[in-house]
C-alpha positions in Angstrom: 121.6 146.7 91.6 122.9 143.8 93.6 120.6 144.5 96.6 117.6 144.6 94.4 118.5 141.3 92.7 118.9 139.5 96.1 115.6 140.9 97.3 113.7 139.4 94.3 115.1 135.9 95.0 113.2 135.8 98.4 109.7 135.3 97.2 108.6 132.4 99.4 109.1 128.7 99.0 110.1 127.4 95.6 109.3 124.1 93.8 112.5 122.4 95.0 111.7 123.0 98.6 108.2 121.7 98.3 109.4 118.6 96.4 112.0 118.0 99.2 109.3 118.3 101.9 107.0 115.8 100.1 109.9 113.4 99.6 110.7 113.5 103.3 107.1 112.9 104.3 106.8 110.0 101.9 110.0 108.5 103.2 108.8 108.8 106.8 105.5 107.2 105.9 107.3 104.2 104.3 109.6 103.8 107.3 106.8 103.8 109.8 104.3 102.1 107.6 103.7 99.1 110.0 103.2 101.3 113.0 100.9 103.7 111.2 98.8 100.8 109.9 98.5 99.3 113.4 97.5 102.6 114.9 95.0 103.3 112.2 93.5 99.8 112.7 93.2 100.4 116.5 91.5 103.7 116.0 89.0 102.3 113.4 88.2 99.3 115.7 87.6 101.7 118.6 85.4 104.0 116.6 83.3 101.4 115.0 83.0 98.9 117.9 79.3 98.0 118.2 79.8 96.7 121.8 80.2 100.3 123.0 76.8 101.4 121.7 74.1 101.2 124.4 70.6 100.7 123.4 68.2 103.5 124.2 65.2 101.2 124.3 
């Protein structure tokens, strides 16, 4: 009976584990918020820079 009960408890990730993972990701995003914002701004400026577009005509 005990072996069967232990086997039923291992059915993948539970709600608590998912909440902990989300909390860690949010905490990391808050800690590195300034760096992530700068990086995102640099990427957007690079992607949407009109001076890099050459005219075909």
